[in-house]
N, C-alpha and C positions, 0 to 999 in steps of 0.2 A: 795630792799634791801635783802641782805642775812649773814647768819649766821653763824659765827665758834667758838666752843670752842676748845680748846689749852692745853690737861689735860694732864699734869707733874706728873704721878704717883708719889705718895709717895713724892713728892718734897719738902714738909714743911719741917723744923725740929727745932730742939733747941739750943741755945746760945750754943757756943763752946771757949774752952779756949785755942788750937789750933788757933781758927780764930779772937784772941781777942777779946772774946765777941759776936761776928758775929754769925748769922746762915750761913747754905752753901750758901743760897739763896742771903741773905745779902753780902755775900761775895763777891761771881761771877761776872766774868766781862760780864755783861748785858745791852751793850749798847740798843740793840735794845727796852728791857721791862723798861729801864730807859727814853725812847726816848717816849715811849705810855704813860709810868707813869703820867708823865706831862700832859698829853692828857685827860687823863680815868678817871672816877672811879676808887678808891679800897677800900676795905674795907675785911672785915673775914664773912667767910660763914660757919657755920655749919652742916655740908655733915653728920651726923654718929647718930643719934636718941639717945637718953637718952638710957643706956641699952641694947642698942643692942651692936655688935661687930665690933670693927675698921676695917672691911675689904673694900679690894677697891671692893667688891659687893653690898654692902649696900652702900657705898660712891656712887659711878660711878648710885646706880639706883636714890641716889637724885638729883644729876650733870642733869641725863637725865630728872628729872621731876617726878619719881615714887615715891611716898611716900615708903620708906622701908617694914613699919609693914604692910604697904597693901598688898604690889608686893612680900616680899622677901622670897624665898619657901628651900631655901639653895643655895651654891653657884654653886656646882659642877653641878646641873639641867642644869646650863645657859650655863656652858660649853659644855653640853650633846647635845643642841641646835646649838653651833655652829660647834662641829664633825661630825653632822646628825643620832645623835641618835634619835631614833624615842623612846621617854619613854613613855610606856604601865603607866597606873597610879596606877600601884599596884608596881612603881620597884622604888628602889632608886639609887641615882648618887650618886655617892663617889670620889672625886677629888684626883689621885692617885699621887701624887708627886716621881719621883727616886731622893733620897736622896745621900748623904755621911754620912757613920757612922762608926765609929773608927774602927780600927781593932786588941784592944788589945784582948790579950787572955784571955777574960773573960767572963762568960755567956752573953749572949744577952743583957738579961734586961739591963745589967750596963755600957753597950758601951754609947759613947757621938755622940751627932748628931755635926758634922759639916759645914754642908755646906746643905743647904732644896734646891738647885740648880744646885747642883752635879756641880758645877763650867759653869755653866750654857749652858750644854750642847747640843750638836747637836740636833735637831728635827731625822734627821739620825741616826745618832747613838744609840738614845734616842729609837726609834723606834727597832732596833733591839735586843736590851737589854727585851724591854717591850715582844717583842714577844718570847724570851726564856724563861720569864717568865708564859707569855701565856701556852708555851706548856704543861709545867708540873701543873700547877695552875689553870687553867683554866676548869669552872664546867658550868655544866646547869644552876645552881643558882648564881656564879658568871663570869661575860664578862667582857673582859678588850679593851679598845680603846684606841689606840696612838693620843694622842692631840698635843701638840708643844713644844720645847723642853723638860724641866724636868716636865711639865703638863699632866698629862695621867688623863685617867677617868677609873671606876671601875660602871659597875650596876649589881645591887643585886636584884634580883627576886623574889617576894613577901619580901621585908626586911623591915627594923623599920628602921626609923629618930635616927641615935644612936650619943652619944657625942665621938667626936674626937677631939686631941686636933691640934694646928696648928703648924708643922714644926718652922717656922720660930718665932713661940715665944720660940724656948726652942733651940736655936743655941748654943755649947758649955758645955748643961745640956747634965747629965744621962738620958739617954730614959726611963727606967724602969716604974717613974711614970705617964708618958705620954701617953703611949702604951694602947689600945684600950681595955675594959671588956674583949670583945666578944675575946673567945679562939678563936674563926676561922679567926675571922683580923689577932692577933696576932703570930696564927703559919703561915699563910699568910708572913707577914712581914720578919720571922726569914727564914721562907725557902726560900724568895727572893736573902738576901743575901747568903745563901751556893749557890743557882744556880748563881748570880751575882759578887760576889767579884772578883772569880777568871777568871768570862769570859774574851775570847781575849780584845775584846774591854777597860775592867778593866785596863789588865794588860797593854796594851799599853798606854793608860792615864796615870797610874802610872808614868810609863817610862819616859814620856816625864814632871810629875811633877804636872800633871791635879788633880781634886780632882777625885776620884772612883766614879763612880754612882751606888754605891754596894747595895741600899734596896730599897722598896716602902714604901710607907710612907700614910697612909688612913688618910683622911679629908675632912669637907665640905660635910655634907649629908643632901640631903633633896629631896624632890618632886617633880613634874613636875610642872611646871613653868606655870603660864598665864596673861599675860602685854596686858597690852592696845595698842592698836595699835597707835605710834606715831604721825602718818598723823592725824589720828582722831582727840589726846587731843589736839596738836597743831594748828594743818592746813597749817602746814610744812612738805613738803617731803625730809627725811634726810638721810644720810650717816655715817657708821660707818668705822673708817681708825685707822684699831689698829693690831697688832701683838698677843693678849693675846684671846685666847679660850674666857674668861669669857667676853671680852665687845662684841667679836664677837657673842657669845650666847645672851645675851641682845638685839643686833639691830636685829636679826633675829627674835625673839622675839615680839620683837618691831613694827617689820615689814618695819625697815630701811633695806636701800642696803648698805651690807658690800663689802667694795672697799679693796683688796688682793694686796698688793705692792711688787716686788720683794724685797727678802736682809731685809726686817721688819720683825725683829728676836725675839726683843723684847729685847735686850743687848743695852752696852752700843756703840756698832759699828751698829745698825741698820741704814737703810736709812732713815733716818729723810728727807735728800728731796726727795726724792719719794714720802715721805708720804705728805708732806706740797703740792708739785704741783698735787698729785693726789685730793686731799684736794679740791683745787681750781678750777683742771678739771668737778670734780663732781658737784660745784655752776654755772660755764658756761653751764653745758649740762644739768643743769635743775634743779637741785637739789636745795632747800631752807636754809641747815643746812647742818655743816661737825662735826662730833665730831672726831677730831686729838687725837689720846692716844699716849702720848710715856711712855714706861714701864720700861726707865733705871733708872733714881732718885731712885727709888722705888726699884729697884736691890740692887743699890750701898749701899742704905740706908742698906738694910739686909746684906750686905757684910762688913759693916762698915767703907765703905773705905772715907773718908772725901775729899781726892783730887778726886775720882772718879765719888763721886756724884757733885761737883763742875763742872766736866767736861761734868756730862748729863746734866747738867744747861744750861752750857755755849751752848753746841751742842743746846739746845731747845730754847735757844733764839737767836742763828745764822744760825741755818740752817733747823727752822722752823717756828717760829715765824717774821723774817724778811724775808724769803723767801716768806711766805703767803701774807705778805702787801706790798713787793714789786710786787709780781704779779698782785692783784685784783687791787689796784695803778695803774699799768699800763695797765690796760684791763678799766679801769674805773669805775668799779665794786663799791658801793657803799656796804656798809656793816659794822655790828658790830661782834666786836672780845672781847671773856671774854678767860683769863689765866686763872687758878687754877690748884691747885694740889685734887685728891680726899681725902684725910687724910698726915697725918704727917709718914716720917717714918723717926724718931729720929736716927741719929748714937751710937748717949750713949746706948738705948736701941736693936736697930738693927731689929724693929720689929713696925708695926701698933699703933698711939694714936688715941683717939679722940676727938681728940684739934680740935677746926675751926680752917680753913685754908685761908691763903689770896684772896683775887680773884679781879684782875682787868678786866674792863670792857670799850672796847672803841670803841666808834661811828666813822666813816669816814665821818661822815656826819654833825654832832655835835661835836667836839671837845672840851673838856673843857680845864683850863688853870690853874697848879697849881703847886706843887714843891714836890709832893709826890716820891718817889721812889717803885719801887714793891717789899715788901719784908714783912717778920710776925710782924715786931716791926713796919714800919710808914700804913701796913693796920691795925692795933689793933688803932694806933693813930688817924686816920679816924677819927675813932667814927661810923664809917659806923656797919653796922653790921647786917646778916637775920641766924634769930634763927631757921627759918626752911626751911632746905638746896634745899628741894623739892621744893619748888619756885624760886628758883633762875635762872630757866631758864627762868621763867616769868618776870623776873626784863631785861634778855637777848634779848626777842623778843619783849620788849616793845618800843616805838618811839615814 
């Protein structure tokens, strides 16, 4: 038996008047998930423990079977593992977004945050911009590291874990109340704006009507993580397929294989089929379990785009889930597949929430027979509920 989790990041949502009271998942044309739902168990799972922030870090740890209250030490340290940063026990890792803030002729603290992802800037352009900042701001105490797209990293030597605001929680808001209390970090943010706003890359982006990547934003501070090895915990040899450093970092910390897929970039236009086929190949090549993470629904939720979130869900249905089902069936491989989000990213609020998320669990050897569709409403109506998300993976591995 082989095992698959297909994780549509931020796919869950709330009812939207523009969709006739439906959610994007409920409204989207998802024939593959509909076909599977009629043969599967569906229900709700609570991936974010009460009192913890609803981040992709805590939620994905839970889905992978790691109790967040025990294993979570901050988001950025997990990303540091992916980037290959060997953190010292005295280091603090801090996520460093390159964001878009307004260019109004007002004091820095009165500017507005427009886009937490700088229009999903390419890694190549972002690396040039981060290097421009590094040349002027890097010191022995503060070291910058290039990540993926807008997502980068700062390592603070002999630092402390400080409270920092997530940029995607404050889109369209004035930044002053959310700037770091530590003056060194506020100064670095303000200086980064001075360095980046008129950088040639941003001048060209503005000419093309793209959001400028014109300011650093620090958040997600944490200490070096310590995860138990996935294979020792579960008895399963696992692989991770994701464009996002956070997920790859969790996998590195868990001793899982990390599979890189060309063209996988975390955007709406990621290489969906490449991820699906890479997952199937990993299973055929000896892995017992693959975790295929797709970032696009979350990004579209943060952008507040109903149409693009629906497109991301439909892409997941036809270009990931259908490809996996077809490929494994063609190869005669018995498998169990779970489909779920890590957390909701509702269009209305454009950030993460802690609501329980819908799951679907399919077994190719024991298909069920029911009339469910896979969405939030019917998952709730099923009556199935898993209150401790980190135990969900045990249900997947049951036979």
